[in-house]
N, C-alpha and C positions, 0 to 999 in steps of 0.2 A: 504494500500500500504506500508507494512512494508519493503519489499525488495527495493522499490523505495527510501525509506528514508536511506537505508544502502548502496546502490550501485548506482553508476552513470552508467546508461545503455545508449549506443549510438545506438545500432542496435537491431532489432528484427529479428531473423533468424529462418525461418520455411520452411518445405518442401511444395510440391505442393498441399497437401491435405488442407492446410490452405489458399490457394489463393482465396481471396475475397476482394472486394472493402471496405467492412466494416472493416476488419482487417487492411488494408492499411491505411485507414483514422484514425483509432484509434491509430495506431502506430505513425502516423505523429502528431496527437493531443498531444502525449506525448513527442514530439520533438525527436523522434527516427527515424532512417532510416530503413524502412521495407525491409529486404532481404528475400523475400518470392518467392520460385521457382514458375514460372508461369505454371499453368495448362491450356493447350490450349482448353480443352473441345470441341473438334471438329474443332477448328480453327488453327491458326498458333501459334507456341511457341515463346514467347518473351524471348530473351536472356538478361543476365545481362550485365551491363557495365563491362569492364575488371577489374577495381579495386573491384567492388562489387562481381564479380565472384571469385576472390581470397579470399575475406572475407567469401563468402558462402562455399567455399571448406574447410575451417577450420572446419566447422560444420560436414562435411562428414568424415573428418579424426577422429574426436572425436567419431562419431557414429560407425565407423568401429572398433575402439579400444574397445569401450564398447561391441560391438557385439562379438568380439573375446574373451573378458574376460568372457562373459556369455556362449558362445558356446564351447570354447576350454579349458578354464582354471578354470572351476568350479564355476563360478559366478551365475549360474542359480539355482542350488539346494544346498543351504547351510543348513546343518543339525546340527547346533549348536545353542545354545541360548546365549543371552547376547551380548551387543554391542561390547565389547572388543574382544570376540571370533570371531564374524562375521567380524570385521575389520581385525583381524589377518588372517583369511582365504582369504579375498579379497586382502590383501596386498601380501600374498604369490602368489596369482594368478597374480597380477600385476608384481611381481618380475619375475615369470616364463614367462609372456608375454614379458617383457623387454629383458630377456635372449634370447627368441625365435627371437625377432626382431634383436638383435645384431648378432645372428648366421646367419640370412638371409642376413645381410649386408656383412658378410664375404664371402658369396658365389658369 
């Protein structure tokens, strides 16, 4: 648990594919709050508490940004070698993504 030694984690945020009692219990055993989207599996869907829903939505914002970086700004196919060059290409993609988002705000 190297990451547990370096980072204080309060929440475990996962999508509905990870909805299981085993993961909920493991998360609680680590003194974390499990924010796992409920998979109804033929039953009724359980909603988050309002504060937890806000925290869970932060995950979806990050995932949408990562998806746009990959799909629209060259993050999927990087054809250079070396960590510095890869980082440069990804940072240009993030810069273009930020400019695109700023242009959307103006409209």
